C-alpha positions in Angstrom: -53.0 60.6 -32.1 -49.9 58.9 -30.7 -46.2 59.9 -30.9 -43.2 57.8 -30.3 -39.5 58.8 -30.4 -36.9 56.6 -32.0 -38.9 53.4 -31.8 -39.7 54.0 -28.1 -43.1 53.2 -26.6 -46.0 55.2 -27.9 -46.7 58.3 -25.7 -50.2 59.9 -25.4 -50.9 63.5 -25.4 -50.3 65.5 -22.2 -47.9 68.0 -20.5 -44.9 67.5 -18.4 -41.6 69.2 -17.6 -39.2 69.1 -20.6 -35.7 67.7 -20.2 -32.8 67.5 -22.5 -33.6 63.8 -23.0 -36.8 64.7 -24.8 -34.9 66.0 -27.8 -35.0 63.8 -30.9 -37.2 62.7 -33.9 -40.7 61.6 -33.2 -43.2 59.7 -35.4 -46.8 60.8 -34.8 -49.7 58.7 -36.1 -53.3 60.0 -36.2 -56.0 57.3 -36.6 -59.8 57.1 -37.0 -62.2 54.5 -38.4 -61.5 55.7 -41.9 -57.7 55.3 -41.7 -54.5 56.9 -40.4 -51.9 59.6 -41.1 -48.2 59.7 -40.2 -45.9 62.6 -39.7 -42.2 62.8 -38.5 -41.5 65.6 -36.1 -38.0 66.8 -34.9 -37.9 68.2 -31.4 -35.0 70.2 -30.0 -34.6 71.3 -26.4 -33.0 74.6 -25.6 -31.2 75.1 -22.2 -28.8 77.4 -20.4 -25.0 77.0 -20.7 -22.8 74.9 -18.5 -19.0 74.5 -18.4 -17.5 71.2 -17.4 -14.0 70.2 -16.4 -13.5 68.1 -19.5 -14.0 71.0 -21.9 -12.5 73.7 -19.7 -9.7 72.4 -17.3 -9.3 74.6 -14.2 -5.5 74.6 -14.5 -3.5 75.2 -17.6 0.3 75.0 -18.2 1.7 77.2 -20.9 5.3 77.5 -22.1 6.9 80.9 -22.8 7.3 81.5 -26.6 4.5 79.2 -27.7 1.2 80.5 -29.2 -1.1 81.9 -26.5 -4.6 80.5 -26.7 -7.2 80.0 -23.9 -9.9 77.8 -25.3 -12.9 76.8 -23.1 -15.7 74.7 -24.3 -19.2 75.0 -23.0 -22.5 73.1 -23.6 -25.9 74.8 -24.2 -28.6 75.4 -26.7 -28.4 77.6 -28.5 -24.6 77.1 -28.5 -23.2 79.7 -26.0 -20.6 82.3 -26.7 -17.5 81.9 -24.4 -15.2 84.7 -23.4 -12.3 84.7 -20.9 -10.9 87.7 -19.1 -7.9 87.9 -16.7 -9.0 88.8 -13.2 -7.6 92.0 -12.0 -6.6 93.0 -15.5 -8.6 95.2 -17.8 -6.8 93.8 -20.9 -8.3 91.6 -23.5 -7.9 87.8 -23.1 -4.7 86.4 -24.5 -5.1 85.9 -28.3 -3.7 83.0 -30.4 -0.9 85.4 -31.2 1.5 86.9 -30.0 3.3 84.1 -28.2 3.1 83.4 -24.5 4.9 85.6 -22.1 5.3 85.5 -18.3 2.7 88.2 -18.1 0.0 85.7 -19.2 0.3 83.9 -15.9 -2.7 84.4 -13.6 -6.3 83.5 -13.1 -8.9 84.0 -15.8 -12.7 84.0 -15.6 -14.5 82.3 -18.5 -18.1 83.1 -19.1 -20.5 81.1 -21.4 -23.6 83.0 -22.5 -26.8 82.2 -24.6 -30.4 83.4 -24.6 -31.3 81.3 -21.5 -28.5 82.4 -19.1 -24.8 82.1 -18.4 -22.2 80.0 -16.6 -18.8 81.0 -15.1 -15.6 79.1 -14.5 -12.2 80.2 -13.2 -9.0 79.0 -15.0 -5.6 79.3 -13.5 -2.7 79.6 -16.0 0.9 79.0 -15.1 3.7 79.9 -17.5 6.9 77.9 -17.6 10.1 79.4 -18.9 13.8 78.7 -19.2 16.2 80.2 -16.6 16.7 83.9 -16.9 18.4 86.7 -15.0 21.3 84.7 -13.5 23.0 86.8 -10.9 26.1 86.0 -8.8 27.0 87.8 -5.6 30.3 87.4 -3.6 29.8 88.0 0.2 31.4 90.1 1.6 33.3 91.1 -1.5 34.9 89.8 -4.7 38.3 91.2 -3.5 39.2 88.7 -0.7 42.1 88.9 1.7 44.1 85.7 2.0 43.1 83.7 5.0 39.6 85.2 5.2 36.3 83.4 4.3 33.8 84.3 1.6 30.9 82.8 -0.3 29.5 83.0 -3.8 25.7 83.0 -4.2 23.8 82.2 -7.5 20.2 83.1 -8.2 18.1 82.7 -11.3 14.5 83.0 -12.3 12.8 80.0 -13.9 9.8 77.6 -13.9 10.2 74.8 -13.0 12.7 76.1 -10.4 16.2 75.6 -11.9 19.0 73.4 -10.6 22.5 74.8 -10.3 25.9 73.6 -11.4 29.4 75.2 -10.9 32.6 75.6 -12.8 35.2 77.2 -10.5 38.9 77.0 -9.5 39.6 73.6 -7.9 40.5 73.8 -4.2 40.1 71.6 -1.1 38.4 74.3 1.0 35.1 74.4 -0.8 31.7 73.7 0.7 28.5 73.7 -1.4 25.0 74.4 0.0 22.4 71.6 0.0 20.6 73.1 -2.9 23.9 73.9 -4.7 22.9 77.6 -5.0 26.0 78.8 -3.2 29.6 77.8 -2.4 31.5 78.8 0.7 35.3 79.1 0.9 37.1 79.0 4.3 40.6 80.4 4.7 41.0 81.7 1.2 44.3 80.9 -0.6 45.8 81.6 -4.0 44.1 78.5 -5.3 40.7 80.2 -4.8 41.3 83.1 -7.1 39.8 83.0 -10.6 36.4 82.8 -12.4 33.4 81.4 -10.7 30.6 80.3 -13.2 27.1 79.2 -12.2 24.8 77.5 -14.7 21.0 77.3 -14.0 19.1 74.6 -15.8 15.5 73.3 -16.2 13.7 71.3 -18.8 13.2 74.4 -21.0 16.9 75.5 -21.2 19.9 76.8 -19.3 21.7 80.0 -18.7 25.1 80.9 -17.0 26.6 83.8 -15.2 30.2 84.4 -13.9 32.1 86.5 -11.4 35.8 87.0 -10.9 37.2 86.5 -7.4 40.6 88.0 -6.5 42.6 86.9 -3.5 44.6 89.8 -2.2 47.8 89.2 -0.3 48.8 92.8 0.2 47.7 92.7 3.8 50.3 90.0 4.5 52.9 92.1 2.8 51.9 95.0 4.9 52.2 92.9 8.1 55.6 91.8 7.0 56.6 95.3 6.2 55.3 96.5 9.6 57.3 93.7 11.2 60.4 94.8 9.4 59.8 98.4 10.5 59.3 97.2 14.0 62.5 95.3 14.0 64.4 98.3 12.6 62.8 100.5 15.3 63.8 98.0 18.0 67.4 98.0 16.7 67.4 101.8 16.6 66.1 102.0 20.1 68.8 99.7 21.3 71.4 101.8 19.5 70.1 105.0 21.0 70.0 103.4 24.5 73.6 102.3 24.0 74.6 105.8 23.0 72.8 107.2 26.0 74.5 104.9 28.3 77.8 105.7 26.7 77.4 109.5 26.8 74.9 110.3 29.6 75.0 107.6 32.2 77.4 107.2 35.0 80.9 106.0 34.0 82.8 103.4 35.9 86.5 103.9 36.6 89.2 105.5 38.8 89.3 109.2 39.4 91.9 111.4 41.1 89.9 113.2 43.7 92.4 116.0 44.1 92.5 116.6 40.3 88.7 116.5 40.3 88.5 118.9 43.2 90.3 121.6 41.2 88.7 120.8 38.0 86.1 123.1 36.4 84.2 120.0 35.3 83.6 118.9 39.0 81.9 120.5 41.9 82.3 119.6 45.6 79.1 118.3 47.0 80.1 117.8 50.6 83.1 117.4 52.9 83.5 115.0 55.7 86.3 114.7 58.3 87.5 111.2 58.7 90.6 109.6 60.2 92.1 109.2 56.8 91.6 112.7 55.7 89.0 114.6 53.6 86.5 112.7 51.5 85.0 114.5 48.5 81.8 113.6 46.6 81.9 114.8 43.1 79.5 115.0 40.2 80.9 114.8 36.7 79.5 117.1 34.1 78.9 115.8 30.6 81.7 116.5 28.1 
């Protein structure tokens, strides 16, 4: 008896280790001196599962809102059953529906199993999505005093990371960050007041957010007011000083000493004898 597979050379009887290459259809012929008999035999080879990169890429890129499906092909005989579970998550693998969400991102372990064994492969899933949650923050505050400095920062979630654009009051004192995520204003003026709008964009969409900035000039008005009050106070002090000098300080002029000596408004301080007569020192009392 001799058997040959697919027209290959005739192979005699014997035993050897089976490989997957042994699978196929064989033609066996039995012969003796009286004649021969022929029979076709189909041989299948069973083997444990394996998972290759071609049928199960290690990295997947999904887009939020599209149908969620994690397919992973494996080879084996009998055909293996493949299941994928998210590592660190007790939930079932993502089904074909509902659609992809950001919660689907992570690492999954896919297992192929048949009666001869199993094979494992890890698959990392990234989920891309359009910009979301655009937030603007004015530092130190959205109420800015004229002449002070401030900055407006824009942040947004998104994958791929979004790029940023601005619509804001035109002014010469603006400076944008290298990544365009913020704008700084030095020496704020009236031209810097208004609505600041930031737009975050990537290949999946765009989203905008706005904040109102007010430039407050009340401090200058207060300074001017305080300056006016200071000037008024200085004038008042000068007037009071003049009044004091006019009423309280010493008066220059000519006085009749004899009249002063007998006056109730004067008092003799001392008396000296000189050649020209008595000399009186007097102190005038206020009127």
